[in-house]
MDAnalysis code that builds the backbone (N, CA, C; Angstrom):
import MDAnalysis as mda
import numpy as np

u = mda.Universe.empty(510, n_residues=170, atom_resindex=np.repeat(np.arange(170), 3), trajectory=True)
u.add_TopologyAttr("name", ["N", "CA", "C"] * 170)
u.add_TopologyAttr("resid", np.arange(1, 171))
u.add_TopologyAttr("resname", ["UNK", "UNK", "UNK", "UNK", "UNK", "UNK", "UNK", "UNK", "UNK", "UNK", "UNK", "UNK", "UNK", "UNK", "UNK", "UNK", "UNK", "UNK", "UNK", "UNK", "UNK", "UNK", "UNK", "UNK", "UNK", "UNK", "UNK", "UNK", "UNK", "UNK", "UNK", "UNK", "UNK", "UNK", "UNK", "UNK", "UNK", "UNK", "UNK", "UNK", "UNK", "UNK", "UNK", "UNK", "UNK", "UNK", "UNK", "UNK", "UNK", "UNK", "UNK", "UNK", "UNK", "UNK", "UNK", "UNK", "UNK", "UNK", "UNK", "UNK", "UNK", "UNK", "UNK", "UNK", "UNK", "UNK", "UNK", "UNK", "UNK", "UNK", "UNK", "UNK", "UNK", "UNK", "UNK", "UNK", "UNK", "UNK", "UNK", "UNK", "UNK", "UNK", "UNK", "UNK", "UNK", "UNK", "UNK", "UNK", "UNK", "UNK", "UNK", "UNK", "UNK", "UNK", "UNK", "UNK", "UNK", "UNK", "UNK", "UNK", "UNK", "UNK", "UNK", "UNK", "UNK", "UNK", "UNK", "UNK", "UNK", "UNK", "UNK", "UNK", "UNK", "UNK", "UNK", "UNK", "UNK", "UNK", "UNK", "UNK", "UNK", "UNK", "UNK", "UNK", "UNK", "UNK", "UNK", "UNK", "UNK", "UNK", "UNK", "UNK", "UNK", "UNK", "UNK", "UNK", "UNK", "UNK", "UNK", "UNK", "UNK", "UNK", "UNK", "UNK", "UNK", "UNK", "UNK", "UNK", "UNK", "UNK", "UNK", "UNK", "UNK", "UNK", "UNK", "UNK", "UNK", "UNK", "UNK", "UNK", "UNK", "UNK", "UNK", "UNK", "UNK", "UNK", "UNK", "UNK", "UNK", "UNK"])
u.atoms.positions = np.array([
    [0.954, -1.275, 0.003],
    [0.056, -0.020, 0.126],
    [0.768, 1.165, 0.012],
    [0.312, 2.268, -0.495],
    [1.033, 3.404, -0.486],
    [0.770, 4.384, 0.868],
    [1.825, 5.146, 1.100],
    [1.880, 5.817, 2.306],
    [0.951, 7.168, 1.989],
    [0.359, 7.840, 3.115],
    [-0.569, 8.962, 2.794],
    [0.277, 10.246, 2.145],
    [1.498, 10.349, 2.249],
    [2.280, 11.243, 1.739],
    [2.240, 11.102, 0.122],
    [2.799, 9.832, -0.412],
    [2.954, 9.367, -1.566],
    [1.681, 9.634, -2.397],
    [0.365, 8.951, -2.039],
    [-0.787, 9.008, -2.421],
    [-1.301, 10.378, -2.558],
    [-1.200, 11.423, -1.684],
    [-1.630, 12.678, -1.821],
    [-0.899, 13.424, -2.964],
    [0.383, 13.168, -3.267],
    [1.245, 13.820, -4.000],
    [0.948, 13.377, -5.617],
    [0.368, 12.272, -5.659],
    [-0.147, 11.740, -7.069],
    [-0.479, 12.622, -8.159],
    [-1.684, 13.445, -7.703],
    [-2.277, 14.361, -8.669],
    [-1.394, 15.560, -9.040],
    [-0.430, 16.025, -7.967],
    [0.399, 17.056, -8.236],
    [1.483, 16.583, -9.360],
    [2.098, 15.332, -9.393],
    [2.858, 14.941, -10.186],
    [2.265, 14.773, -11.561],
    [1.303, 14.126, -11.670],
    [0.619, 14.021, -13.002],
    [0.211, 15.490, -13.716],
    [-0.218, 16.542, -12.608],
    [-0.502, 17.780, -13.340],
    [0.907, 18.322, -13.880],
    [2.033, 18.065, -13.051],
    [3.294, 18.717, -13.323],
    [3.590, 18.145, -14.686],
    [3.569, 16.799, -14.902],
    [3.831, 16.095, -16.109],
    [3.137, 16.660, -17.374],
    [1.750, 16.786, -17.079],
    [1.058, 17.460, -18.361],
    [1.379, 18.761, -18.628],
    [1.787, 19.512, -17.671],
    [2.141, 21.013, -17.848],
    [3.588, 21.029, -18.623],
    [4.429, 20.152, -18.203],
    [5.666, 20.221, -18.776],
    [5.592, 19.748, -20.266],
    [4.769, 18.819, -20.552],
    [4.530, 18.225, -22.089],
    [3.906, 19.546, -22.867],
    [2.911, 19.961, -22.211],
    [2.271, 21.220, -22.966],
    [3.351, 22.358, -23.179],
    [4.209, 22.544, -22.315],
    [5.266, 23.523, -22.404],
    [6.124, 23.245, -23.544],
    [6.668, 22.072, -23.435],
    [7.600, 21.470, -24.716],
    [6.943, 21.506, -26.052],
    [5.619, 21.318, -26.021],
    [4.973, 21.125, -27.360],
    [4.733, 22.658, -27.974],
    [4.528, 23.439, -27.032],
    [4.441, 24.881, -27.403],
    [5.789, 25.532, -27.866],
    [6.671, 25.104, -27.087],
    [8.289, 25.345, -27.399],
    [8.480, 25.114, -28.686],
    [8.299, 23.747, -29.021],
    [8.749, 23.050, -30.247],
    [7.843, 23.741, -31.529],
    [6.729, 23.983, -31.344],
    [5.943, 24.899, -32.341],
    [6.516, 26.186, -32.595],
    [6.811, 26.928, -31.705],
    [7.429, 28.217, -31.768],
    [8.709, 28.064, -32.539],
    [9.524, 27.183, -32.066],
    [10.783, 27.008, -32.875],
    [10.789, 26.650, -34.283],
    [9.821, 25.712, -34.548],
    [9.499, 25.334, -35.928],
    [9.078, 26.468, -36.812],
    [8.105, 27.427, -36.233],
    [7.804, 28.570, -36.965],
    [9.037, 29.531, -37.257],
    [9.920, 29.623, -36.094],
    [10.971, 30.564, -36.257],
    [11.877, 29.907, -37.395],
    [12.082, 28.683, -37.368],
    [13.028, 28.188, -38.290],
    [12.684, 28.238, -39.736],
    [11.352, 27.631, -39.907],
    [10.793, 27.487, -41.246],
    [9.971, 28.685, -41.845],
    [9.649, 29.555, -41.042],
    [8.910, 30.800, -41.478],
    [7.504, 30.396, -41.668],
    [6.765, 31.234, -42.150],
    [5.373, 30.965, -42.680],
    [5.404, 30.804, -44.201],
    [5.401, 29.717, -44.593],
    [5.272, 29.726, -46.108],
    [3.748, 29.902, -46.553],
    [3.502, 30.441, -47.534],
    [2.262, 30.766, -48.075],
    [1.894, 29.453, -48.915],
    [0.642, 28.857, -48.784],
    [0.249, 27.661, -49.494],
    [-0.910, 28.290, -50.703],
    [-0.380, 28.654, -51.925],
    [-1.314, 29.090, -52.965],
    [-1.681, 28.081, -53.804],
    [-1.195, 26.902, -53.861],
    [-1.333, 25.778, -54.798],
    [-0.988, 24.453, -54.245],
    [-0.760, 23.611, -55.043],
    [-0.083, 22.210, -54.746],
    [1.272, 22.198, -55.047],
    [1.971, 21.201, -54.786],
    [3.387, 20.933, -54.888],
    [3.687, 19.441, -55.737],
    [4.858, 19.515, -56.349],
    [5.289, 18.032, -56.886],
    [6.438, 17.717, -56.287],
    [6.670, 16.557, -55.995],
    [7.893, 15.855, -55.658],
    [8.367, 14.708, -56.482],
    [9.631, 14.713, -56.753],
    [9.987, 13.665, -57.734],
    [11.723, 13.224, -57.274],
    [12.067, 12.120, -57.782],
    [13.580, 11.824, -57.688],
    [13.910, 11.231, -58.982],
    [15.369, 11.216, -59.188],
    [15.577, 10.707, -60.699],
    [16.997, 10.068, -60.481],
    [17.029, 9.172, -61.537],
    [18.483, 8.659, -61.808],
    [18.692, 8.572, -63.275],
    [19.809, 8.593, -63.696],
    [20.239, 8.446, -65.016],
    [20.717, 7.021, -65.266],
    [20.146, 6.285, -66.321],
    [20.431, 4.991, -66.635],
    [20.802, 5.166, -68.186],
    [22.120, 4.386, -68.300],
    [22.588, 4.402, -69.764],
    [21.655, 3.400, -70.588],
    [21.563, 4.134, -71.785],
    [21.043, 3.126, -72.836],
    [22.041, 2.121, -73.127],
    [21.711, 1.109, -73.938],
    [22.703, -0.057, -74.166],
    [24.107, 0.446, -74.477],
    [24.824, -0.011, -73.614],
    [26.177, 0.638, -73.666],
    [27.143, -0.504, -73.206],
    [28.419, -0.261, -73.131],
    [29.391, -1.138, -72.672],
    [29.760, -1.047, -71.217],
    [28.974, 0.027, -70.411],
    [29.113, 0.236, -68.919],
    [28.620, -0.946, -68.237],
    [29.377, -1.338, -67.248],
    [28.901, -2.251, -66.336],
    [27.983, -1.581, -65.140],
    [27.994, -0.284, -64.875],
    [27.024, 0.070, -63.915],
    [25.817, 0.286, -64.482],
    [24.768, -0.014, -63.467],
    [23.297, 0.315, -63.858],
    [23.049, 1.698, -64.133],
    [23.637, 2.580, -63.477],
    [23.210, 3.932, -63.613],
    [24.493, 4.937, -63.748],
    [24.476, 6.036, -64.284],
    [25.548, 6.904, -64.694],
    [25.353, 8.193, -63.747],
    [26.476, 9.025, -63.625],
    [26.548, 10.258, -62.892],
    [26.001, 11.199, -63.719],
    [25.694, 12.372, -63.260],
    [25.209, 13.495, -63.911],
    [26.281, 14.016, -65.079],
    [27.636, 13.570, -64.785],
    [28.677, 13.769, -65.596],
    [29.151, 12.362, -65.771],
    [28.724, 11.839, -67.202],
    [29.083, 10.540, -67.526],
    [30.558, 10.345, -67.688],
    [31.351, 11.250, -67.985],
    [32.809, 11.340, -68.134],
    [33.255, 10.431, -69.426],
    [32.305, 10.295, -70.308],
    [32.564, 9.435, -71.440],
    [32.701, 10.446, -72.795],
    [33.524, 10.047, -73.623],
    [33.755, 10.902, -74.881],
    [32.251, 11.070, -75.489],
    [32.202, 12.486, -76.114],
    [30.981, 12.643, -76.739],
    [29.879, 13.113, -75.859],
    [30.040, 13.120, -74.461],
    [29.043, 13.610, -73.564],
    [29.578, 14.775, -72.576],
    [28.626, 15.397, -72.064],
    [28.815, 16.458, -71.301],
    [27.923, 16.583, -69.898],
    [28.380, 17.090, -69.071],
    [27.623, 17.030, -67.956],
    [26.045, 17.533, -68.073],
    [25.078, 16.687, -67.283],
    [23.719, 17.111, -67.310],
    [23.745, 18.132, -66.006],
    [23.476, 19.203, -66.415],
    [23.529, 20.317, -65.221],
    [22.239, 20.243, -64.358],
    [21.182, 20.124, -64.942],
    [19.914, 20.208, -63.898],
    [18.874, 19.328, -64.615],
    [17.763, 19.045, -63.853],
    [16.576, 18.447, -64.087],
    [15.441, 19.518, -64.052],
    [14.647, 19.512, -65.071],
    [13.618, 20.524, -65.068],
    [12.211, 19.807, -65.057],
    [11.135, 20.080, -64.053],
    [10.018, 19.805, -64.184],
    [9.146, 20.707, -64.743],
    [8.473, 20.485, -65.869],
    [7.474, 21.451, -66.442],
    [6.072, 21.098, -66.078],
    [5.212, 22.035, -65.725],
    [3.686, 21.640, -65.701],
    [2.739, 22.683, -66.472],
    [1.581, 22.035, -67.041],
    [0.588, 22.716, -67.681],
    [-0.519, 22.360, -66.995],
    [-1.225, 23.404, -66.504],
    [-2.491, 23.404, -65.783],
    [-3.575, 24.282, -66.592],
    [-4.367, 23.783, -67.360],
    [-5.144, 24.693, -68.282],
    [-4.397, 25.571, -69.192],
    [-4.724, 26.941, -68.902],
    [-3.839, 27.960, -69.576],
    [-2.514, 28.180, -68.863],
    [-2.190, 27.747, -67.724],
    [-1.155, 28.251, -66.953],
    [-0.143, 27.119, -66.980],
    [1.189, 27.623, -67.056],
    [2.273, 26.619, -66.979],
    [3.511, 27.128, -66.254],
    [4.382, 26.572, -65.901],
    [5.479, 27.039, -65.161],
    [6.470, 25.654, -65.091],
    [7.554, 25.987, -64.453],
    [8.674, 25.004, -64.368],
    [9.646, 25.224, -63.148],
    [10.242, 24.072, -62.855],
    [11.136, 24.297, -61.560],
    [12.378, 23.332, -61.916],
    [13.649, 23.796, -61.617],
    [15.021, 23.219, -61.875],
    [15.565, 22.733, -60.511],
    [16.255, 21.607, -60.670],
    [17.197, 21.209, -59.627],
    [18.605, 20.857, -60.049],
    [19.447, 20.935, -59.356],
    [20.850, 20.368, -59.735],
    [20.665, 18.875, -59.967],
    [21.015, 18.439, -61.166],
    [20.898, 17.012, -61.453],
    [21.615, 16.191, -60.226],
    [22.862, 16.596, -59.647],
    [23.399, 15.646, -58.817],
    [22.510, 15.581, -57.414],
    [21.711, 16.551, -57.122],
    [20.820, 16.356, -55.972],
    [19.804, 15.050, -56.078],
    [19.611, 14.705, -57.093],
    [18.627, 13.495, -57.482],
    [17.373, 13.519, -56.976],
    [16.928, 14.570, -56.398],
    [15.797, 14.839, -55.713],
    [15.210, 16.361, -55.844],
    [13.886, 16.524, -56.041],
    [13.390, 17.803, -55.998],
    [12.060, 17.750, -55.689],
    [11.573, 18.992, -54.878],
    [10.204, 19.418, -54.569],
    [10.035, 20.838, -54.936],
    [8.760, 21.032, -55.482],
    [8.455, 22.528, -55.921],
    [7.899, 23.029, -54.606],
    [7.727, 24.534, -54.771],
    [6.862, 25.010, -53.711],
    [5.386, 24.806, -53.832],
    [4.599, 25.204, -52.919],
    [3.163, 25.194, -53.302],
    [2.748, 26.079, -54.332],
    [2.985, 26.017, -55.322],
    [2.953, 26.899, -56.519],
    [2.063, 26.546, -57.634],
    [1.912, 25.403, -57.868],
    [0.968, 24.866, -58.959],
    [-0.342, 25.208, -58.701],
    [-1.087, 25.447, -59.746],
    [-2.541, 25.882, -59.736],
    [-3.467, 24.642, -59.418],
    [-4.518, 24.653, -58.751],
    [-5.309, 23.621, -58.750],
    [-5.975, 23.082, -59.974],
    [-5.831, 21.809, -60.090],
    [-6.652, 21.323, -61.441],
    [-5.691, 20.159, -61.932],
    [-6.154, 19.633, -63.145],
    [-5.403, 18.684, -63.727],
    [-4.030, 19.201, -64.502],
    [-2.965, 18.472, -63.870],
    [-1.674, 19.041, -64.330],
    [-1.052, 18.068, -65.201],
    [-0.621, 18.521, -66.428],
    [0.355, 17.657, -67.115],
    [1.822, 17.941, -66.806],
    [2.509, 16.900, -66.367],
    [3.858, 17.035, -65.712],
    [4.894, 16.409, -66.743],
    [5.925, 17.001, -67.124],
    [6.996, 16.377, -67.798],
    [8.394, 16.638, -67.117],
    [9.450, 15.839, -67.460],
    [10.842, 16.045, -66.882],
    [11.577, 15.957, -68.032],
    [12.573, 16.840, -67.869],
    [13.597, 17.121, -69.076],
    [15.006, 17.383, -68.489],
    [16.115, 16.643, -69.054],
    [17.371, 16.998, -68.629],
    [17.724, 18.059, -69.104],
    [18.429, 19.141, -68.561],
    [18.966, 20.355, -68.941],
    [20.631, 20.423, -69.044],
    [21.175, 20.673, -70.076],
    [22.599, 20.731, -70.250],
    [23.030, 21.955, -69.701],
    [24.416, 22.180, -69.583],
    [25.204, 23.608, -69.144],
    [24.703, 24.454, -70.388],
    [24.433, 25.564, -69.899],
    [24.100, 26.802, -70.839],
    [22.782, 26.776, -70.846],
    [21.940, 26.183, -70.041],
    [20.567, 26.141, -69.791],
    [19.915, 25.899, -71.267],
    [20.415, 24.804, -71.970],
    [19.834, 24.236, -72.949],
    [19.276, 22.738, -72.756],
    [18.107, 22.612, -73.149],
    [17.437, 21.139, -73.131],
    [18.437, 20.096, -73.772],
    [18.340, 19.176, -73.190],
    [19.155, 17.962, -73.930],
    [18.505, 17.736, -75.133],
    [19.209, 17.244, -76.242],
    [18.687, 16.771, -77.607],
    [17.888, 15.768, -77.257],
    [16.351, 15.784, -77.688],
    [15.449, 14.757, -77.427],
    [15.956, 13.412, -77.929],
    [16.771, 13.303, -79.034],
    [17.340, 12.033, -79.641],
    [18.359, 11.349, -78.408],
    [18.610, 12.351, -77.510],
    [19.827, 11.700, -76.634],
    [19.470, 10.993, -75.312],
    [17.968, 11.070, -75.193],
    [17.666, 10.491, -73.705],
    [15.973, 9.970, -73.979],
    [15.625, 9.228, -73.194],
    [14.313, 8.820, -73.059],
    [13.705, 9.054, -71.557],
    [12.703, 10.099, -71.554],
    [12.131, 10.346, -70.233],
    [10.780, 9.702, -70.177],
    [10.426, 9.546, -68.887],
    [9.073, 8.798, -68.794],
    [7.998, 9.844, -69.504],
    [6.768, 9.185, -70.039],
    [5.843, 9.990, -70.819],
    [5.217, 11.009, -69.786],
    [4.802, 12.003, -70.373],
    [4.257, 13.131, -69.485],
    [2.928, 12.483, -68.714],
    [2.912, 12.833, -67.476],
    [1.805, 12.356, -66.546],
    [0.793, 13.303, -66.197],
    [-0.438, 12.867, -66.208],
    [-1.489, 14.045, -65.922],
    [-1.873, 13.522, -64.346],
    [-1.753, 14.647, -63.377],
    [-2.146, 14.344, -61.802],
    [-2.959, 15.543, -61.654],
    [-3.799, 15.098, -60.758],
    [-4.709, 16.248, -60.071],
    [-4.101, 17.001, -59.037],
    [-3.819, 18.168, -59.105],
    [-3.249, 19.079, -58.193],
    [-4.511, 19.501, -57.118],
    [-4.105, 19.525, -55.888],
    [-5.029, 20.207, -55.114],
    [-4.232, 21.169, -53.877],
    [-4.784, 22.230, -53.931],
    [-4.089, 23.147, -52.884],
    [-3.792, 22.558, -51.542],
    [-2.446, 22.678, -51.229],
    [-1.983, 22.285, -49.867],
    [-1.407, 20.650, -49.982],
    [-1.668, 20.060, -51.140],
    [-1.121, 18.783, -51.085],
    [-0.002, 18.607, -52.062],
    [0.732, 17.584, -52.051],
    [1.981, 17.213, -52.944],
    [1.720, 15.891, -53.575],
    [2.018, 16.149, -55.038],
    [1.772, 15.206, -55.848],
    [3.170, 14.444, -56.033],
    [3.185, 13.271, -55.977],
    [4.545, 12.404, -55.741],
    [4.744, 11.635, -57.317],
    [5.672, 12.006, -58.015],
    [6.019, 11.395, -59.235],
    [6.841, 10.101, -58.898],
    [7.182, 10.041, -57.685],
    [8.041, 8.797, -57.346],
    [9.530, 8.799, -58.038],
    [10.099, 7.740, -57.943],
    [11.562, 7.838, -58.488],
    [11.302, 7.452, -59.993],
    [12.006, 8.342, -60.948],
    [11.949, 8.089, -62.204],
    [13.352, 7.922, -62.766],
    [13.439, 7.026, -63.915],
    [14.505, 7.030, -64.709],
    [14.807, 7.561, -65.896],
    [15.665, 8.320, -66.124],
    [15.935, 8.880, -67.595],
    [17.047, 8.168, -68.152],
    [16.821, 7.568, -69.440],
    [17.695, 6.602, -70.146],
    [18.443, 7.697, -70.984],
    [19.729, 7.600, -70.955],
    [20.742, 8.547, -71.493],
    [21.714, 7.655, -72.402],
    [21.930, 8.456, -73.658],
    [22.967, 7.782, -74.491],
    [24.235, 8.440, -74.137],
    [25.164, 7.346, -73.729],
    [26.525, 7.797, -73.349],
    [27.643, 7.058, -74.247],
    [27.266, 6.275, -74.957],
    [28.386, 5.711, -75.941],
    [27.716, 5.361, -77.345],
    [28.475, 4.983, -78.152],
    [28.287, 4.820, -79.765],
    [27.440, 6.141, -80.219],
    [28.165, 7.271, -79.953],
    [27.607, 8.489, -80.458],
    [27.914, 8.680, -81.872],
    [27.073, 9.509, -82.437],
    [27.228, 9.730, -83.891],
    [26.214, 10.833, -84.274],
    [26.363, 11.223, -85.596],
    [25.423, 12.232, -86.221],
    [24.134, 11.787, -85.987],
    [23.658, 10.546, -86.160],
    [22.261, 10.408, -85.996],
    [21.966, 10.060, -84.815],
    [22.729, 9.509, -83.965],
    [22.546, 9.327, -82.416],
    [23.610, 10.051, -81.610],
    [22.963, 11.248, -81.102],
    [23.733, 12.057, -80.062],
    [23.918, 11.534, -78.747],
    [24.993, 11.785, -78.098],
    [25.089, 11.543, -76.700],
    [24.485, 12.650, -75.869],
    [24.124, 12.449, -74.619],
    [23.521, 13.146, -73.691],
    [24.390, 14.383, -73.584],
    [23.754, 15.638, -73.875],
    [24.401, 16.790, -73.522],
    [25.760, 17.013, -74.511],
    [25.751, 16.214, -75.583],
    [26.857, 16.243, -76.319],
    [27.090, 17.425, -77.342],
])
């Protein structure tokens, strides 16, 4: 059995524990706002990851770096996500080496057509004959929600380059 003093103090211990937990949660919320600021949510966002995979080649690796380091190739500088929602369109770019990107909450609500394109140095899109990207995807954008395209592979030509078959960013 518990002594009279211990039982009498139990409500105080529980109240103190609840107060401490509430204080910690309030502090965590304030710190989060200070660190992240107040982002305005005017639309939906898109998230994707990517890898560059060589087309048939003599490479043993299943994937290549953004700078394949092969004769006839140059570095893929960025990956670009383009979107079209009704009459509105936009794009976001990320460094290729990041292998992941998320837009802000800026896509207008509605059915969005989403495409991904490798961008070479000098802000020029890669020659369409030098890569294969997934087909454009249509997704429903909802204000405050994030659309995930998941992990995508961009098939790039890094060997056997010619006048008729260019290499990526060649």
